[in-house]
N, C-alpha and C positions, 0 to 999 in steps of 0.2 A: 818851288825854286827850280827843280829839274825841268819842268815844263817851260819855265821862263827862258832858261838857257837854250832849250831846243828851239823855241820860237825865234829867239834872237839869232841863233845860228842859221836856221832856215832862211830867215830874212836876209842875213848877210850873204848867203849863197845865192839867193834869187837876185838880189841887187847886183851882186858881182857878175852874175851871168848876163843880166840885162846890159850891164856896162860892156862886157865882152862882146855880146851880140851887136851892140851899136858900133863897136870898133871893128867889126868884121871877123874876128876870131881867126882860127888857123884852119888848115886843110885836114888835120887829123880827125880821128873819131873820138878823141878824148880832150876834155877841157882840163888842163893841168893847173891845180891850185896849190899855192904855198902859203904858209902862215908863220908868224913868229909871236911868241908870248912867253911869259914867265912860267916855266915848268919847275923851277926851284926858287928858293928864297921866300921872303916874307909875304909876297903877293901871288905865290904860285897857285893858289886856289882859283884865281881868275883864269890864268892860262890853261890849267888843267880842265876847267869846266868848258872853256871855249873849244879846246881841242876835241873833247868828247862830243860836244854839241855839233861841231863841224863834221866829225866822222859819222855821227848818227844821221845828220841831214843828207850827207852824200850817199850813205847807204840807202836811205829811203827814196831819194831822187833816182838813183840808179835802178832800184827795184821797180820803180814806176816807169822805166823806159828811158831815163836820162832827161836831157833838156834839149829843146829845139833851139839851135843856133843858126839863124839865117836859113831855115828850111831843112837843116840836117840834124838828126837826133844824135846827140853825143853823150857819152858817159863822163862822169866827173871823177878825177883822180886827185887825191891829196898826196902831192909829191913829197912834201916834207913839212913838219911843224918844228921850227927851230926854237930852242930855249934862248930867249934874249935877256932873261933875268930882270926884265923891266928896265933895261939900261939902253940909253939912246945909241951909244956907239956899237953895242952888240946887236941892236936891232938893225942898224945900218949895214953892218957886216952880214947879218942874216939875209937882208934883201939882196945883197950881191951874190950870196950863195944860192939863193932861190933863182935868181936870174940865170946863173950858170947851169941850173937844172931845167931851163926853158919853161918856166911856169908862165901861164897866160895871164894870171892875176894873183893878187896877194890879199889875203884876209888878215887884218891886223897891221900893226902890232896891237896887242890887247890893251896896253896902258898908254895913256896920253903922252907921257915923256918919251917912251920908246917910239911911238908913232912919229913924234917930232924928229927923232933921229933918223928915221928911214925915209921920210917923205921927200926930202931933197934928192936923194938917190933915185927914188921911184920916178920923180919927175924927169930926171936926166935919162933914165932908162925907158921912159914912156910906158910904164906898167901901171894898170889901174890898181888902186889900193882902196879897200873898203875897211 
């Protein structure tokens, strides 16, 4: 089970970074990632597992030298992982908070209902969401 979450998280990070690279990225040396998921409540096990998996994937990618974005090697930084309690309105608010923190892309929300809550705002903000 632990390997499954690691593989899923690595996949999400790579797909996210591909999306960022195709959008041009930023001029910094860091790719800033934010996420939202249930860290408390009845489905918190999902959010906690994804958070740990994303952190592990970022650690491994950075140890290997980072990721190549348009010819520039960049480190990945998890700026914030916000507890949305699997709630659509809280996930939407989480996205707004992440955008205020200048994230380049968002992983999550973890649950489908919460994702529905933040996707409209993500489209308005022009931020990739995986």
